[in-house]
C-alpha positions in Angstrom: -7.4 4.2 7.4 -10.1 5.9 5.4 -9.8 9.6 4.7 -12.3 11.3 7.0 -11.7 14.9 5.9 -13.7 15.3 2.7 -17.0 13.5 3.3 -20.1 15.6 3.2 -22.7 15.7 6.0 -25.6 13.5 5.2 -29.0 15.3 5.4 -31.8 12.7 5.8 -35.6 13.1 5.9 -38.6 10.8 6.0 -40.7 10.0 3.0 -44.4 9.0 3.0 -44.6 7.8 -0.6 -44.9 4.0 -0.9 -42.0 2.1 -2.2 -42.1 0.8 -5.8 -43.4 -2.8 -6.1 -40.1 -4.2 -7.2 -38.4 -2.6 -4.3 -40.6 -4.0 -1.5 -38.3 -7.0 -1.1 -35.1 -5.0 -0.8 -34.4 -1.4 0.5 -32.8 1.0 -2.0 -29.4 2.1 -1.0 -27.5 4.8 -2.9 -23.7 4.6 -3.2 -22.1 6.5 -0.4 -18.9 8.6 -1.1 -15.8 6.6 -0.8 -14.4 8.9 1.8 -17.5 8.4 3.9 -16.4 4.9 5.1 -14.5 6.3 8.0 -13.2 4.2 10.9 -15.7 5.7 13.4 -17.3 3.0 15.6 -20.2 3.1 18.0 -19.8 3.0 21.6 -22.6 0.5 21.4 -23.0 -2.3 19.3 -25.4 0.5 18.7 -25.0 1.7 15.2 -22.8 1.3 12.2 -20.0 3.8 11.6 -21.3 6.8 9.6 -19.7 9.0 7.0 -17.5 11.7 8.5 -17.7 15.3 7.4 -16.0 18.7 7.4 -16.6 20.7 10.5 -18.7 23.0 8.3 -22.2 21.4 8.5 -25.0 21.4 6.0 -27.9 23.6 6.8 -30.0 22.5 9.7 -32.7 20.0 8.8 -36.2 21.4 8.5 -39.1 19.6 10.2 -40.4 17.2 7.6 -43.9 16.9 6.4 -45.2 13.4 6.1 -46.3 14.2 2.5 -42.9 15.3 1.3 -40.8 12.6 -0.3 -37.2 12.7 0.7 -34.0 10.6 1.0 -32.9 9.1 4.4 -29.5 7.3 4.8 -28.9 4.6 7.3 -26.9 5.0 10.4 -23.9 3.6 8.5 -23.9 6.6 6.2 -25.5 5.2 3.1 -28.6 6.8 1.7 -31.9 4.9 1.9 -35.2 5.7 0.2 -37.8 4.4 2.6 -41.4 5.2 3.3 -42.5 6.9 6.5 -43.5 3.5 7.8 -39.8 2.5 7.4 -40.4 -0.5 5.3 -37.4 -2.8 5.3 -36.7 -5.8 3.0 -36.2 -8.1 6.0 -39.0 -7.3 8.3 -41.7 -5.4 6.5 -43.2 -2.1 7.5 -43.8 -1.1 11.2 -46.8 1.0 12.1 -45.9 4.1 14.1 -48.8 5.9 15.8 -46.6 8.6 17.4 -45.8 11.6 15.1 -42.4 11.5 13.5 -40.8 14.4 15.3 -37.7 15.9 13.6 -34.2 15.1 14.9 -32.9 17.5 17.6 -31.0 20.5 16.1 -27.5 20.7 17.7 -24.3 22.4 16.7 -20.6 21.8 17.1 -19.5 22.9 20.6 -22.8 22.1 22.2 -22.7 20.1 25.4 -25.0 17.1 26.2 -25.7 16.2 29.8 -23.1 18.8 30.9 -20.4 16.2 29.9 -20.3 15.4 26.2 -19.0 18.1 23.9 -20.2 17.7 20.3 -17.3 17.9 17.8 -18.3 16.7 14.4 -21.7 15.8 12.8 -21.6 12.5 11.0 -25.3 12.1 9.9 -28.3 14.4 9.9 -31.5 12.4 9.6 -35.1 13.1 9.9 -35.2 10.8 12.9 -31.8 11.1 14.5 -28.4 12.7 14.2 -25.0 11.1 14.8 -22.0 12.9 16.2 -18.4 12.4 17.2 -18.0 13.9 20.6 -15.6 14.2 23.6 -16.4 12.9 27.0 -14.9 15.7 29.0 -15.0 13.8 32.3 -13.0 10.8 31.0 -11.2 12.8 28.3 -11.9 10.4 25.4 -13.7 10.3 22.1 -17.2 8.8 22.0 -20.0 8.6 19.5 -23.6 9.9 20.1 -27.0 9.3 18.6 -29.5 12.1 19.4 -33.3 11.6 19.0 -36.3 13.6 20.1 -37.8 12.1 23.3 -41.3 12.2 21.8 -40.4 10.3 18.6 -42.1 7.0 17.9 -38.8 5.2 17.8 -37.1 6.7 20.9 -38.4 4.2 23.4 -37.5 1.3 21.1 -34.0 2.7 20.5 -33.3 3.1 24.2 -34.5 -0.4 25.0 -32.4 -1.8 22.1 -29.3 0.1 23.3 -29.6 -1.2 26.8 -30.1 -4.8 25.5 -26.9 -4.4 23.4 -25.0 -3.1 26.4 -26.0 -6.2 28.4 -24.6 -8.4 25.7 -21.1 -8.0 27.1 -19.4 -9.4 24.0 -16.1 -7.7 23.1 -16.7 -8.5 19.4 -19.4 -5.9 19.3 -18.8 -2.1 19.6 -20.0 -1.3 23.1 -22.9 0.9 24.3 -21.8 3.1 27.3 -25.1 4.8 28.1 -28.7 5.3 26.9 -30.6 8.2 28.6 -33.9 10.0 28.1 -33.5 13.4 29.6 -36.3 16.0 29.1 -37.1 16.3 25.4 -33.8 14.6 24.3 -32.7 11.0 24.0 -29.0 10.4 23.7 -27.2 7.1 23.2 -23.4 7.0 24.0 -21.3 4.5 22.1 -17.7 3.4 21.8 -15.4 5.1 19.4 -12.5 3.2 17.7 -10.2 5.6 15.9 -7.8 2.8 14.8 -10.5 0.7 13.0 -11.4 0.7 9.3 -14.8 -0.4 8.1 -15.2 -3.1 5.4 -16.5 -0.6 2.9 -13.2 1.3 3.0 -11.2 -2.0 2.7 -13.3 -3.0 -0.3 -12.7 0.3 -2.0 -9.1 -0.9 -2.6 -10.2 -4.2 -4.2 -11.3 -7.7 -3.2 -9.9 -9.3 -0.1 -7.4 -12.1 -0.2 -8.9 -15.6 0.5 -7.3 -15.7 4.0 -8.6 -12.3 5.0 -12.1 -13.0 3.6 -12.1 -16.2 5.6 -11.1 -14.4 8.8 -13.8 -11.8 8.2 -16.5 -14.3 7.6 -15.5 -16.5 10.5 -15.2 -13.8 13.1 -18.3 -11.8 12.1 -20.5 -15.0 11.8 -19.4 -16.3 15.2 -20.3 -13.0 16.8 -23.7 -12.7 15.1 -24.5 -16.4 16.0 -23.6 -15.7 19.6 -25.9 -12.6 19.7 -28.8 -14.7 18.2 -28.3 -17.3 21.0 -29.0 -14.4 23.5 -32.0 -13.2 21.6 -30.5 -10.2 19.7 -30.3 -9.8 15.9 -28.9 -7.1 13.7 -31.2 -6.9 10.7 -29.1 -4.1 9.0 -25.7 -5.7 8.6 -23.8 -3.7 5.9 -20.1 -3.2 5.0 -20.0 -0.1 7.2 -21.1 -2.1 10.2 -18.0 -4.4 10.1 -14.8 -2.8 11.4 -11.3 -4.2 11.2 -8.7 -3.2 13.8 -5.0 -2.8 13.1 -4.4 -6.1 14.8 -6.7 -8.0 12.4 -9.7 -8.4 14.7 -13.2 -7.7 13.4 -15.9 -5.9 15.5 -19.5 -5.2 14.6 -21.6 -2.1 15.2 -25.3 -1.6 15.3 -26.5 -4.8 17.0 -30.2 -4.3 17.8 -29.9 -0.5 17.9 -29.4 0.1 14.2 -32.7 -1.7 13.4 -34.5 0.2 16.1 -33.3 3.6 14.8 -34.8 2.7 11.4 -38.0 1.3 12.8 -37.4 -2.3 11.9 -38.6 -5.1 14.1 -39.6 -8.7 13.8 -41.3 -11.2 16.1 -40.3 -14.1 14.0 -36.9 -15.4 15.2 -36.6 -17.7 12.1 -37.0 -14.7 9.7 -34.5 -12.6 11.7 -32.0 -15.4 11.5 -32.6 -15.8 7.8 -32.1 -12.0 7.3 -28.8 -11.9 9.1 -27.6 -15.1 7.4 -28.2 -13.5 4.0 -26.4 -10.3 5.1 -23.4 -12.4 6.1 -23.4 -14.2 2.7 -23.7 -10.8 1.0 -20.6 -9.4 2.8 -18.6 -12.5 1.9 -19.7 -12.3 -1.7 -18.6 -8.6 -1.9 -15.3 -9.4 -0.2 -14.5 -12.2 -2.7 -15.7 -10.6 -5.9 -15.6 -6.8 -5.3 -19.2 -6.8 -6.7 -22.6 -6.4 -5.0 -24.8 -9.4 -5.4 -27.9 -7.4 -6.1 -28.7 -5.5 -9.4 -28.1 -2.1 -7.8 -24.8 -0.4 -7.2 -24.2 -0.2 -3.5 -21.5 0.9 -1.0 -19.2 1.8 -3.9 -19.5 -1.6 -5.5 -21.0 -2.4 -8.9 -24.1 -4.6 -8.9 -24.6 -7.8 -10.8 -26.5 -7.6 -14.2 -30.2 -8.3 -13.8 -30.0 -11.0 -16.5 -27.3 -12.9 -14.6 -28.8 -12.6 -11.1 -27.0 -14.1 -8.0 -24.5 -16.7 -8.9 -21.6 -18.3 -6.9 -18.5 -16.0 -6.6 -16.3 -18.5 -8.5 -18.4 -17.7 -11.6 -17.9 -13.9 -11.2 -14.1 -13.8 -10.5 -11.4 -16.3 -11.2 -9.3 -17.7 -8.4 -12.0 -17.5 -5.7 -11.7 -20.2 -3.0 -14.2 -23.0 -3.7 -15.2 -23.5 -0.1 -15.9 -19.8 0.4 -17.8 -19.6 -2.9 -20.1 -22.5 -1.8 -20.9 -20.7 1.5 -22.2 -17.7 -0.6 -24.2 -20.0 -2.8 -25.8 -21.7 0.1 -26.9 -18.4 1.7 -27.8 -16.3 -1.4 -28.7 -18.6 -4.4 -32.2 -20.1 -4.6 -31.8 -22.9 -5.0 -28.0 -23.4 -4.3 -25.9 -24.8 -7.1 -24.9 -28.5 -7.2 -27.7 -29.4 -4.9 -26.0 -27.9 -1.9 -27.9 -27.6 1.3 -29.2 -24.0 1.9 -28.1 -22.1 5.0 -30.8 -20.1 6.8 -29.2 -19.0 10.1 -25.9 -17.5 11.4 -25.5 -20.6 13.6 -25.7 -22.9 10.5 -23.3 -20.7 8.6 -20.8 -20.8 11.5 -20.9 -24.6 11.5 -20.4 -24.6 7.7 -17.3 -22.3 8.0 -15.8 -24.7 10.6 -16.1 -27.6 8.2 -14.2 -26.1 5.3 -10.5 -26.7 5.2 -8.4 -24.0 6.9 -7.0 -21.4 4.6 -3.3 -20.9 5.0 -2.1 -17.4 5.8 0.0 -16.1 2.9 3.7 -15.7 3.5 4.9 -12.1 4.2 6.4 -10.3 1.2 10.2 -10.5 1.2 12.0 -7.4 2.2 13.7 -5.8 -0.8 16.4 -3.2 0.0 16.7 -0.4 -2.5 19.9 0.0 -4.5 21.6 3.2 -3.8 23.9 4.8 -6.4 27.6 4.2 -5.7 30.5 6.4 -6.5 33.7 4.7 -7.8 37.0 5.7 -6.4 40.5 5.0 -7.7 41.4 1.5 -6.6 37.7 0.4 -6.0 36.7 -2.8 -7.9 34.5 -2.3 -10.9 31.2 -4.2 -10.9 32.0 -7.8 -11.8 35.8 -7.2 -12.1 39.0 -7.2 -10.0 40.1 -4.0 -8.2 42.2 -1.7 -10.2 45.3 0.0 -9.0 45.2 3.7 -8.5 47.4 5.7 -10.8 50.7 6.9 -9.2 51.2 10.6 -8.8 54.7 12.1 -8.7 55.7 13.2 -5.2 58.7 13.6 -3.0 61.0 10.6 -2.6 60.2 8.2 0.2 62.6 8.5 3.1 64.0 5.2 4.6 63.1 4.5 8.2 65.7 5.6 10.8 68.1 2.9 12.0 67.5 1.1 15.3 69.1 2.5 18.4 72.5 0.9 18.9 73.7 -1.0 22.0 71.9 -1.4 25.3 69.7 1.7 24.9 67.8 0.2 22.0 67.5 -3.2 23.7 66.1 -1.7 26.9 63.6 0.4 24.9 62.3 -2.7 23.2 61.9 -4.6 26.5 60.0 -1.7 28.0 57.5 -1.5 25.1 57.0 -5.3 25.4 56.2 -5.0 29.1 53.7 -2.2 28.5 51.9 -4.2 25.8 51.7 -7.3 28.1 50.3 -5.3 31.0 47.6 -3.8 28.7 46.6 -7.3 27.5 46.4 -8.6 31.1 44.3 -5.7 32.3 41.9 -6.1 29.3 41.5 -9.8 30.0 40.8 -9.3 33.7 38.2 -6.5 32.9 36.4 -8.7 30.4 36.2 -11.7 32.8 34.9 -9.4 35.6 32.0 -8.1 33.3 31.0 -11.6 32.3 31.0 -12.8 35.9 28.8 -9.8 36.9 26.3 -10.5 34.2 26.1 -14.2 35.2 25.4 -13.3 38.8 22.5 -10.9 38.2 18.8 -11.9 38.1 15.7 -10.2 36.7 13.4 -11.0 39.5 13.4 -11.5 43.3 10.8 -14.2 43.0 11.9 -17.9 43.3 12.9 -19.4 40.0 13.5 -23.0 39.5 13.8 -23.0 35.7 14.4 -20.6 32.8 12.0 -17.6 33.2 10.1 -16.1 30.3 11.7 -12.8 29.4 15.2 -13.6 30.8 18.2 -14.2 28.4 18.2 -17.7 27.1 21.1 -19.7 25.6 21.2 -19.6 21.9 20.2 -22.8 20.1 20.3 -23.8 16.5 16.5 -24.4 16.3 13.6 -23.6 18.6 11.5 -26.6 19.7 8.0 -26.6 18.3 5.3 -26.0 21.0 1.8 -27.5 21.1 -1.2 -26.8 23.4 -1.5 -29.2 26.3 -4.8 -30.7 27.2 -6.5 -29.0 30.1 -8.7 -31.1 32.3 -10.2 -28.4 34.5 -10.1 -24.8 35.7 -11.0 -23.2 39.1 -10.9 -19.6 40.4 -8.0 -18.5 42.6 -9.5 -16.5 45.4 -7.4 -16.8 48.6 -8.6 -15.3 51.8 -12.1 -14.5 50.4 -15.1 -16.1 48.7 -15.0 -16.6 45.0 -15.7 -13.7 42.7 -17.3 -15.6 39.8 -16.4 -19.2 40.5 -19.0 -20.9 38.2 -17.5 -18.9 35.3 -14.0 -20.3 35.7 -14.6 -23.1 33.1 -15.4 -20.4 30.5 -11.7 -19.5 30.4 -10.8 -23.0 28.9 -13.9 -23.7 26.8 -12.3 -22.9 23.5 -14.6 -19.9 22.8 -13.0 -16.4 23.1 -16.5 -14.9 23.2 -17.1 -16.3 26.7 -15.0 -15.2 29.7 -14.5 -15.4 33.5 -15.1 -11.8 34.6 -14.4 -10.2 38.0 -16.8 -7.9 39.8 -16.5 -4.1 39.6 -14.1 -2.6 42.2 -14.2 1.1 42.9 -11.4 3.7 43.2 -8.4 1.3 43.2 -7.2 -1.0 40.4 -5.8 -3.6 42.8 -9.2 -5.1 43.6 -10.4 -2.0 45.5 -7.4 -2.3 47.9 -9.4 -4.7 50.0 -7.2 -6.7 52.5 -9.0 -9.9 51.6 -8.0 -9.3 47.9 -4.3 -8.4 48.6 -3.2 -11.6 46.8 -5.3 -10.7 43.7 -7.3 -13.4 41.9 -7.1 -15.5 38.7 -7.5 -19.0 37.3 -5.7 -22.2 38.2 -5.8 -24.8 35.3 -5.3 -28.5 35.9 -3.3 -30.4 33.2 -4.5 -33.7 34.7 -0.9 -34.9 35.2 2.6 -33.5 35.5 3.7 -32.1 32.1 6.6 -30.0 30.7 5.3 -26.4 30.4 7.2 -23.9 28.3 4.7 -21.0 28.0 1.1 -19.9 27.8 -1.2 -18.0 25.4 -4.0 -15.9 26.8 -7.0 -14.1 25.3 -8.3 -11.3 27.5 -11.7 -9.6 27.3 -10.2 -6.1 27.9 -6.7 -4.6 27.7 -4.6 -3.2 30.6 -4.6 -6.1 33.0 -1.5 -6.8 35.1 -0.7 -10.5 35.5 1.9 -13.2 35.9 2.0 -16.9 35.2 3.2 -19.3 38.0 3.4 -23.0 38.3 3.0 -25.3 41.3 5.7 -27.8 42.3 5.9 -31.0 40.4 4.9 -33.0 43.5 1.7 -31.1 44.1 -1.3 -33.5 44.0 -4.0 -30.8 44.4 -4.3 -27.2 43.3 -2.8 -24.8 45.9 -5.5 -22.2 46.4 -4.5 -20.6 49.7 -1.6 -18.3 48.5 0.2 -17.4 45.3 3.5 -18.2 47.1 2.6 -21.9 46.9 3.3 -21.7 43.2 7.1 -21.8 43.5 7.9 -22.0 39.7 7.6 -19.0 37.4 6.6 -19.2 33.7 6.3 -15.4 33.0 7.3 -12.3 35.0 4.6 -9.9 36.2 3.7 -7.1 33.8 0.9 -5.1 32.2 -0.7 -6.6 29.1 -1.3 -3.7 26.7 -3.6 -5.6 24.3 -6.2 -8.3 24.6 -3.8 -11.2 23.8 -0.7 -12.3 25.6 1.9 -14.9 24.7 4.7 -15.5 27.2 8.3 -16.0 26.1 9.3 -19.6 25.6 11.3 -21.0 28.5 14.8 -22.3 27.8 14.2 -25.1 30.3 10.5 -26.2 30.7 9.0 -26.5 34.2 7.5 -29.7 35.4 4.1 -29.1 36.9 0.4 -30.1 36.9 -1.1 -26.8 38.0 -0.6 -23.4 36.3 -1.9 -20.2 37.8 -2.8 -17.2 35.7 -2.4 -14.6 38.5 -4.2 -11.3 38.0 -2.8 -8.6 40.3 -4.3 -5.4 38.9 -7.4 -4.6 36.9 -8.0 -2.1 34.0 -10.5 0.7 34.2 -14.1 -0.3 33.4 -15.4 2.1 30.6 -19.1 1.5 31.7 -18.6 3.2 35.1 -16.4 6.1 36.2 -13.9 5.1 38.8 -14.5 1.4 38.5 -12.1 -1.4 37.6 -12.9 -4.8 36.1 -11.0 -7.6 34.3 -11.2 -11.2 33.4 -9.8 -14.1 31.2 -11.4 -15.3 28.0 -9.2 -18.2 26.9 -6.1 -20.0 28.3 -3.7 -22.2 26.3 -0.8 -23.9 28.1 2.1 -24.8 25.7 4.4 -27.7 26.1 
């Protein structure tokens, strides 16, 4: 995690001076302090994480005259020199007819909408301010952007925030609310305290090939999915890419970050080209620990102007050839070795899928420290036989007393023998009783016809290797009521974790609103096409906190039982709450024979977009055999 305690508050103003001619094709970004790359994430795909500061804030920003040149950082905390028209390298200047009103002045402890208490100022800009705040109603941390309602960009920012909120993709940091209230516009965004942005990761050096591949693949797939729905980023920087402790990457600032800085484009091809170049730039920085442009940015040294942009394999030894070619195809003009250029995130995603998979490195072996040992008389020396301790003079050893003579001694010996035999017999009987008790107990009252995931399994010398079984179809399980989102059921087996079958919102109660018609919950029934040996399942969920179980229909079932969960008489995994967004059941000792497997959702997690609401779903299902 990046250190969030020493970063200064960024004070940002607008400048009306035109950009230098050589800078019109690329915005100037000054190097941000290393400590500024904190793990703060937006509640929206709304804006990139900004640098974090001490509670003591810089002086309040003065209203800025259009004639006074100044320095404005982006929402991700880097400092940007840009003219008042907010010229950007990707989209060009945008004409604003409404006066540029200064950002609202607020202080730590102020409350917004009688609900959000401002805690820490992250960015002070001439247009907006960014804060870490506390939602006092839900008792959780959130991020907030504040703008003046009369500002030329306020309407565009609210519209972009609402578009980002409708995206519904868990790979983007979520927008929770966007409101214009009186003279203030506030945008509430998700806060991820356990995430670290890419800028902080690169401060420690270049990424390993496997980690760079995972970053490029996950981020590119997410941006390509956003472009398919008509949204682009336009300001993708290392501070916009966040890595969770579990290795998943999430993106901040989709649509909203560009709106806050006055960037827009009506040309979808140009927007795709801009985001594709940004993705190639991030991959170049991850592989080489250098910035591909001539300027130093985000704590990284730029490339010499005389060299220009070259493939990463020419900058640093040992760079993976396939990843280097991806950078060359997005950044070099023309690409080396007559490679085909890439001009869109979708094209880059296809190219990443075609390169050979990069093997995850083996974990480092555990090395136990050597502790100093103290030698005692008689202990063996290192590498030698034990030595006999020296004898010390002492009193003479007394011989043992003679055995009792006659019948008395013989009776005593017999008595001792009987006591020992009785003790051995009692011990054996107690051990057998404990083993029989353990064998007779079960971990569930549900019917079980094979080994249940989570119960003790007999030890084997080697675990069988499992492989995903082919799934021929999926339908929604909705007994006693109409389907919730029946047409979305195939999205749970389409191979894309970015799509999901989602339930409706249920108010007040996690168990589907406690409706009698939903007493048996819901879920997805997958059809394997024929009877197969099933040993477990792997699930990807859109949200954490769902309670579910995995059941299987009898082997002789010819159609999916959809009237009751009791028709699924075989159990693959016991019921339980899934704390994360992935779930892998324990491997069954004895596989079950079945054609139909039910992922049975019995309780839903809280929906962060609405107080008192509950909603869940399933993104991806794999059945293992």
